[in-house]
C-alpha positions in Angstrom: 24.8 32.3 -36.1 23.6 29.8 -38.7 20.0 29.8 -38.0 19.9 33.4 -36.5 18.5 36.6 -37.8 16.6 37.0 -41.1 14.1 39.4 -42.7 11.2 40.9 -40.8 8.3 38.4 -40.6 4.8 38.4 -39.1 4.4 36.0 -36.1 1.4 35.2 -34.0 2.0 34.8 -30.3 -0.9 34.4 -27.9 -3.3 36.4 -30.2 -0.8 39.2 -31.0 0.8 40.0 -34.2 4.3 41.4 -33.9 6.7 42.7 -36.5 10.1 41.4 -35.5 13.2 39.8 -36.9 13.2 36.0 -37.1 15.7 35.6 -34.3 13.8 37.7 -31.8 10.4 36.3 -32.9 11.7 32.9 -32.2 12.4 33.9 -28.6 8.8 34.9 -27.9 6.6 32.9 -30.2 6.3 29.5 -31.7 3.6 29.7 -34.5 4.8 30.9 -37.8 2.8 31.9 -40.9 2.8 29.5 -43.8 5.1 31.7 -46.0 7.9 31.5 -43.2 10.5 28.9 -42.9 9.2 26.3 -40.6 10.8 24.9 -37.5 10.7 21.2 -38.0 10.0 18.7 -40.7 7.3 16.2 -39.8 7.1 12.7 -41.1 3.9 10.8 -40.8 3.0 10.1 -37.1 4.5 6.8 -35.9 3.0 4.5 -33.5 3.7 5.4 -29.9 5.8 2.3 -29.2 8.2 3.1 -32.1 8.5 6.7 -31.1 9.2 5.7 -27.5 12.0 3.5 -28.5 13.4 6.2 -30.8 13.2 8.7 -27.9 15.1 6.4 -25.7 17.8 5.9 -28.2 18.2 9.7 -28.5 19.0 10.0 -24.8 22.2 8.0 -25.0 25.6 9.7 -24.9 24.6 13.0 -26.5 26.7 16.2 -25.9 25.2 18.7 -23.6 23.1 21.3 -25.5 24.4 24.3 -23.7 27.8 23.7 -25.4 26.2 24.4 -28.8 25.7 27.7 -30.4 22.6 26.6 -32.3 20.2 23.6 -31.9 20.9 21.4 -34.9 18.3 19.1 -36.5 20.3 16.0 -35.4 20.6 17.2 -31.8 18.9 15.1 -29.2 16.8 18.0 -27.9 15.7 19.0 -31.4 14.6 15.4 -32.2 13.0 14.8 -28.9 10.8 17.8 -29.0 9.8 16.8 -32.5 8.9 13.3 -31.2 6.8 14.8 -28.4 4.9 17.0 -30.8 4.1 14.0 -32.9 3.2 11.6 -30.0 0.9 14.1 -28.4 -0.3 15.8 -31.5 0.6 19.2 -30.0 0.1 21.1 -33.3 3.1 23.4 -32.6 4.7 25.0 -35.6 3.0 26.7 -38.6 -0.6 27.9 -38.5 -1.7 24.6 -40.1 -0.1 22.7 -37.2 2.8 21.2 -39.3 6.5 21.2 -38.9 8.4 21.5 -42.1 12.0 22.2 -43.0 15.1 21.0 -41.4 17.1 24.1 -40.4 19.0 24.8 -37.2 17.4 27.0 -34.5 18.8 29.5 -32.2 18.6 28.7 -28.5 16.0 31.2 -28.0 13.8 29.9 -30.8 14.2 26.4 -29.4 13.4 27.7 -25.9 10.1 29.2 -27.1 9.2 25.8 -28.8 10.1 24.1 -25.6 8.0 26.4 -23.4 5.0 25.7 -25.6 5.7 21.9 -25.4 5.9 22.0 -21.7 2.7 24.0 -21.5 0.8 21.6 -23.7 2.2 18.3 -22.5 1.0 19.0 -19.0 -2.5 18.1 -19.9 -1.4 14.5 -20.7 -1.1 12.1 -17.7 0.3 9.0 -19.2 4.0 9.9 -19.4 6.4 7.1 -18.6 9.2 7.8 -16.2 11.8 7.9 -19.0 9.8 10.6 -20.8 9.6 12.7 -17.6 13.3 12.4 -17.2 13.8 13.7 -20.6 11.6 16.7 -20.0 13.5 17.4 -16.9 16.8 17.2 -18.9 15.4 19.6 -21.5 14.4 22.0 -18.8 17.8 21.9 -17.1 19.6 22.3 -20.5 17.6 25.4 -21.5 17.1 27.0 -18.1 19.2 30.0 -19.1 17.4 30.6 -22.4 14.0 30.2 -20.8 14.8 32.7 -18.2 16.2 35.1 -20.8 13.0 34.6 -22.9 10.9 35.5 -19.9 12.8 38.8 -19.6 12.4 39.5 -23.3 8.6 39.2 -23.3 8.0 41.1 -20.1 7.1 44.3 -22.1 4.2 42.7 -24.0 0.6 42.8 -22.6 -0.5 39.7 -20.9 -3.3 37.5 -22.4 -5.9 35.5 -20.5 -4.6 32.3 -21.9 -0.9 33.0 -21.5 1.0 30.8 -19.0 3.8 32.6 -17.3 7.2 31.1 -18.3 8.3 31.6 -14.7 6.0 28.6 -13.9 7.6 26.1 -16.2 9.8 24.5 -13.6 6.9 24.2 -11.2 4.8 22.5 -14.0 7.5 20.0 -14.8 7.9 19.3 -11.1 4.2 18.7 -10.8 4.3 16.3 -13.8 7.1 14.3 -12.2 5.3 14.3 -8.8 1.8 13.4 -10.0 2.6 11.1 -12.9 1.6 7.4 -12.4 2.6 4.9 -15.0 -0.4 3.2 -16.6 1.6 0.0 -16.8 0.2 -2.6 -14.4 2.7 -4.0 -11.9 3.0 -7.7 -11.7 3.9 -9.6 -8.5 4.1 -13.4 -8.6 4.2 -16.0 -5.8 4.8 -19.7 -6.6 4.4 -22.3 -4.0 5.7 -25.9 -4.6 5.1 -28.3 -1.8 6.0 -32.0 -1.1 4.0 -33.6 1.6 3.3 -37.0 3.2 1.4 -38.1 6.4 -0.5 -40.7 8.2 -2.5 -43.0 5.8 -1.5 -41.0 2.7 0.9 -41.3 -0.1 3.6 -38.6 -0.9 2.0 -35.9 -2.8 3.0 -32.7 -4.7 1.0 -29.5 -4.5 1.3 -26.5 -6.5 -0.1 -22.9 -6.3 0.6 -19.9 -8.4 -0.8 -16.4 -7.6 -0.4 -13.5 -10.0 -1.1 -10.1 -8.4 -1.8 -7.4 -10.9 -1.7 -3.9 -9.3 -2.7 -0.7 -11.2 -2.9 2.9 -10.0 -4.4 5.9 -11.7 -3.8 8.7 -9.2 -0.9 7.3 -7.1 -3.2 6.8 -4.1 -5.5 4.2 -5.5 -5.1 0.5 -6.5 -6.9 -1.8 -8.8 -6.2 -5.3 -7.4 -6.6 -8.4 -9.6 -5.3 -11.8 -8.4 -5.3 -14.8 -10.7 -4.8 -18.2 -8.9 -3.8 -21.5 -10.4 -3.1 -24.9 -8.8 -3.1 -28.6 -9.3 -6.0 -29.4 -7.1 -3.6 -31.2 -4.7 -4.6 -32.8 -1.4 -2.7 -33.8 1.8 -3.1 -36.4 4.5 -5.1 -34.1 6.6 -7.5 -33.3 3.9 -7.9 -37.0 3.1 -8.8 -37.9 6.8 -11.3 -34.9 7.0 -12.9 -35.7 3.7 -13.7 -39.2 4.9 -15.5 -37.7 7.9 -17.6 -35.2 6.0 -15.1 -32.3 5.6 -16.9 -30.0 8.0 -13.6 -28.6 9.4 -11.2 -28.9 6.5 -9.3 -26.4 4.6 -12.3 -26.2 2.3 -14.5 -27.2 5.1 -18.2 -26.7 4.8 -18.5 -25.3 8.4 -15.2 -23.7 9.3 -11.6 -23.9 8.3 -9.6 -26.1 10.5 -7.6 -27.8 7.8 -4.0 -28.6 6.8 -2.0 -27.1 4.0 -3.6 -23.8 2.7 -2.9 -24.6 -0.9 -5.3 -27.5 -0.8 -7.7 -27.8 -3.7 -6.6 -24.8 -5.8 -8.3 -25.6 -9.2 -6.0 -26.3 -12.2 -8.0 -24.2 -14.7 -7.4 -21.2 -12.6 -9.7 -18.5 -11.3 -10.0 -14.8 -10.4 -9.5 -14.8 -6.7 -9.4 -11.0 -6.2 -10.8 -8.2 -8.2 -11.5 -4.9 -6.4 -10.7 -1.2 -6.6 -9.3 0.6 -3.5 -9.2 4.3 -3.2 -9.1 7.1 -0.6 -12.6 8.4 0.3 -11.0 11.0 2.6 -7.7 11.7 4.2 -8.2 8.9 6.8 -10.7 6.7 5.1 -10.1 4.1 2.4 -12.8 2.3 0.4 -12.7 -0.8 -1.7 -15.4 -2.1 -4.0 -15.3 -5.1 -6.3 -16.8 -8.3 -7.6 -14.2 -10.6 -5.8 -13.5 -9.5 -2.3 -12.0 -12.0 0.2 -12.8 -10.7 3.8 -9.3 -11.8 4.9 -7.7 -9.1 2.8 -9.3 -6.4 5.1 -9.9 -8.0 8.7 -8.3 -10.4 11.0 -4.8 -9.7 9.8 -1.8 -10.6 11.9 1.9 -10.1 11.2 2.9 -13.4 12.7 0.2 -15.8 11.5 -1.5 -14.6 8.3 0.9 -15.2 5.3 1.4 -18.8 4.1 4.4 -17.7 2.0 6.4 -16.8 5.0 5.0 -18.4 8.2 2.4 -21.1 9.0 1.4 -23.5 6.3 -1.9 -24.5 7.9 -5.0 -22.7 6.8 -6.4 -22.8 10.3 -3.6 -20.6 11.8 -4.1 -18.0 9.0 -7.4 -16.7 10.4 -10.0 -17.1 13.2 -12.4 -19.7 11.6 -15.5 -18.1 13.3 -14.7 -14.6 12.1 -13.5 -15.3 8.5 -16.2 -17.6 7.1 -14.5 -20.3 5.0 -17.4 -20.6 2.4 -17.1 -16.9 1.7 -13.4 -16.4 1.9 -12.5 -19.4 -0.2 -14.5 -18.3 -3.1 -14.8 -14.5 -2.7 -17.8 -12.4 -3.4 -19.0 -9.1 -4.5 -19.1 -6.3 -1.9 -17.5 -3.4 -0.2 -14.7 -2.8 2.5 -13.7 0.3 4.4 -10.8 1.3 6.6 -11.0 4.3 8.9 -7.8 5.5 10.7 -9.7 7.4 13.5 -6.4 8.3 15.4 -2.8 7.0 14.9 -3.5 4.3 17.5 -7.2 3.4 16.6 -8.7 2.0 13.4 -12.2 0.8 12.4 -12.7 -1.6 9.5 -15.6 -3.3 7.9 -16.2 -5.7 5.0 -19.3 -7.1 3.4 -19.1 -9.9 0.7 -21.8 -12.0 -0.9 -20.8 -15.1 -2.7 -23.9 -15.4 -5.0 -24.1 -11.8 -5.9 -24.0 -12.8 -9.6 -27.1 -15.1 -9.1 -30.7 -13.7 -9.5 -32.2 -16.6 -7.5 -35.1 -15.8 -5.2 -36.2 -18.2 -2.5 -39.6 -19.7 -3.2 -42.4 -18.9 -0.8 -44.7 -22.0 -0.6 -45.9 -24.2 2.3 -43.8 -27.2 3.2 -45.7 -30.0 1.5 -45.0 -32.8 -0.9 -45.6 -30.7 -4.1 -43.3 -27.9 -3.0 -40.6 -30.3 -1.7 -40.8 -32.2 -5.0 -40.1 -29.0 -6.9 -37.4 -27.6 -4.7 -35.2 -30.4 -3.2 -33.7 -28.5 -1.4 -35.0 -25.1 -2.1 -32.2 -22.9 -3.4 -30.8 -20.1 -1.2 -31.6 -16.6 -2.2 -29.0 -15.0 -4.4 -28.0 -11.5 -5.3 -25.9 -8.9 -3.6 -27.9 -9.0 -0.4 -28.7 -12.8 -0.5 -27.0 -15.8 0.9 -24.2 -16.7 1.4 -22.8 -13.6 2.8 -20.5 -12.2 5.5 -20.5 -8.9 7.2 -17.7 -8.1 9.7 -16.6 -5.1 11.8 -13.2 -4.8 13.5 -11.7 -2.2 15.6 -7.9 -2.1 16.2 -6.0 -0.5 19.1 -2.3 -0.2 18.5 -0.7 1.6 21.5 2.8 1.0 20.0 4.3 -0.5 16.8 5.0 -3.7 18.7 1.5 -4.3 20.1 -2.0 -4.5 18.5 -5.3 -5.8 19.7 -8.4 -6.3 17.5 -12.0 -6.8 18.5 -14.3 -8.3 15.9 -17.9 -9.1 15.1 -19.2 -11.2 12.3 -22.7 -11.9 11.0 -23.1 -14.4 8.2 -25.2 -16.9 6.5 -23.4 -19.8 4.8 -24.6 -23.1 3.2 -23.5 -26.3 4.8 -25.3 -28.6 2.3 -24.3 -32.0 3.5 -24.9 -34.8 6.0 -23.0 -33.6 9.0 -22.2 -35.3 12.3 -24.6 -33.9 14.9 -24.5 -34.8 18.6 -22.7 -38.0 19.7 -22.4 -40.4 16.9 -25.6 -39.2 15.2 -25.9 -37.5 11.8 -28.4 -35.0 10.4 -28.9 -33.2 7.2 -28.0 -29.5 7.6 -28.3 -27.0 4.8 -27.7 -23.6 6.2 -26.1 -21.9 9.2 -26.8 -18.4 10.4 -23.9 -17.1 12.3 -23.1 -14.4 14.9 -19.6 -14.5 16.3 -17.3 -12.2 18.2 -13.5 -12.5 18.2 -10.2 -11.3 19.6 -7.0 -11.0 17.6 -3.7 -10.0 19.3 0.0 -9.8 18.4 3.0 -8.7 20.5 6.5 -8.3 19.3 8.1 -8.9 22.7 11.6 -8.3 21.4 13.2 -7.8 18.0 13.5 -11.6 17.5 10.5 -12.9 19.6 6.8 -12.4 19.0 3.6 -13.9 20.4 0.1 -14.0 18.8 -3.3 -15.4 19.6 -6.9 -15.5 18.4 -10.2 -16.3 20.3 -13.7 -16.6 19.1 -17.2 -17.2 20.4 -20.1 -18.0 18.0 -23.8 -18.8 17.7 -24.7 -21.1 14.8 -28.5 -21.4 14.0 -28.7 -24.5 11.8 -31.6 -25.2 9.4 -32.9 -27.6 6.8 -34.6 -25.8 4.0 -36.9 -28.8 3.3 -38.4 -28.3 6.8 -37.4 -31.9 7.7 -35.8 -31.1 11.0 -35.1 -28.4 13.6 -31.8 -28.3 15.3 -30.5 -26.8 18.6 -28.2 -23.9 18.2 -24.4 -24.6 18.3 -22.3 -22.3 20.4 -18.7 -23.0 19.3 -15.5 -21.6 20.7 -12.2 -21.3 18.8 -8.8 -20.4 20.0 -5.1 -20.5 18.9 -1.8 -19.4 20.5 1.6 -19.2 18.9 5.1 -17.8 19.0 7.7 -17.0 16.4 11.5 -16.7 16.8 13.6 -14.8 14.4 17.3 -15.5 13.4 16.9 -18.9 14.9 20.4 -20.7 14.5 20.8 -19.0 11.1 20.7 -15.4 10.3 17.6 -14.6 8.3 15.7 -17.7 9.5 12.5 -17.9 11.5 10.8 -20.6 13.6 7.2 -20.7 14.5 5.0 -22.9 16.7 1.3 -22.8 17.3 -1.6 -24.9 18.8 -5.4 -24.4 18.7 -8.8 -25.9 18.4 -11.1 -24.6 15.5 -14.5 -25.7 16.8 -15.2 -26.6 20.4 -18.8 -27.7 20.6 -20.0 -30.8 22.5 -23.1 -31.0 20.3 -21.1 -31.4 17.1 -19.3 -34.6 16.8 -18.0 -36.9 19.6 -14.6 -35.3 20.1 -12.8 -31.9 19.6 -10.3 -31.5 16.9 -6.9 -30.0 17.9 -4.4 -28.6 15.5 -0.6 -28.0 16.0 2.1 -26.9 13.8 5.8 -26.0 13.8 7.8 -24.6 10.9 11.3 -23.4 10.1 11.6 -20.7 7.4 15.0 -20.1 5.8 15.5 -17.4 3.1 17.9 -18.3 0.4 17.7 -14.8 -0.9 15.0 -12.1 -1.1 13.0 -14.1 -3.6 13.3 -17.8 -2.5 12.1 -19.1 0.9 12.4 -22.8 2.1 9.9 -23.8 4.7 9.9 -27.3 6.2 7.0 -27.9 8.6 5.3 -30.5 10.8 1.5 -30.5 11.4 -0.6 -32.6 13.7 -4.3 -32.9 13.8 -6.1 -35.0 16.4 -9.7 -36.1 16.1 -10.2 -34.8 12.6 -13.6 -33.2 12.0 -14.5 -33.5 15.7 -14.7 -37.3 15.4 -12.7 -39.7 17.5 -9.9 -41.2 15.6 -6.1 -41.5 15.3 -4.1 -38.4 15.0 -2.8 -37.4 11.6 0.9 -36.5 11.5 2.0 -34.7 8.4 5.3 -33.2 7.2 5.5 -30.7 4.3 8.5 -29.1 2.5 7.5 -25.8 0.8 9.5 -23.8 -1.7 8.1 -20.3 -2.0 9.3 -18.0 -4.8 8.3 -14.3 -4.8 9.1 -11.9 -7.5 
């Protein structure tokens, strides 16, 4: 054999010095003295990106190594192990950690090197999938030599730091199983909408969401969502804005609005930023500086996703449970999900919108001097200041087709506007302290038919921070009912209808707003969804007036 036996040399193997021929020494050791011929020649360390591309090119159309008598310097296995040594700085070779020379190796010499590579590379956790595949191929190609090598070294005393070659396969399997690519995954949703309605011109609305998801253990997720839009408006937003916008998509009191992509800012923003991880086998925790409560509570398979069902922001969530002023802008906080049994879950979320502000409410008597300084006094900020929302939800799912959720929300939100209050009167309301309970249910009656509903009861304690008025509590109710029908007329299509009232309270306004929507969703393929819809809002913002009829045609692209 070309690179086979030579003169007797001294080799160091796991702390032992053994006199043995080069061929046998290669089968049990990988560190040669400086006077011996070295295993590889080592150019200067290349950047990881260039080495990765080189490694990938080496894997293409190469003869299987078990057909070769020796491992030549131009063989893919020879070159790939050399690349691994350089990439991870494994220091396998001569005593000075260098590879020199460019001579063939016997299969046993190469197997010994491979064993050491597999032993050392296990400590690195950033292997790409292509690299793991190559390691697996190396192991498969040299399985016989590694097995023979184990037999050859059985007679030598074990050392404390020696890793049994019998465990090589298990270690490679563990690398493949535990490896998580450090590359962040990108998911994109683009919504382009044309809309027109009563008293408004034809408008075009845009919204783009970039979801960046990273994992470090395979069970955790770092979520970052970037959102961009054109600050578009629709006919419903126009009508509600003229009445104070208490119940609009970006409403100051609750969300009872039209298209959900209303008012997305053009410069863009970070809408989500939180880290989710398992705290225990059945408990998951999320912490972050941008946590929308709707990511964790009040979910519903049939009315919670604007990209595939209802376009209206009202039908996405219970407006008394998910506080619009918190969910729209996000806030720092924490969320938890505990799967108590396969049928019962308990969830909670806390978010504070002004967690980044150190403002402290002033403590001074209500007099002219104080009011002159603080008009109105600012709300307290910080992680435990206003505005905030804290919600608990328990879910009972007796079967995959049925789920019922009971909810409680405590919140404090700014209203900060002149708002209709009682009959045709107006009053300046700054803050609302809220307690609300809710019910959320979904039922897949059949494969193609589903029903859903939400109901809420709340107590709103309204205040004016200037001390210029005291208001009676508001005790609003909210409800919605809807149904969806799959494969309606066309395979892959879906139809949905819903009706509801976001804020039923005789003391707020002189009428009750009612929302209704119907949509038809048609999938062009697994990435493009066409969704025409019709929305009707009567008595916008709880004030008597003509109903707003609005149509919208959405093109939703997910990739």
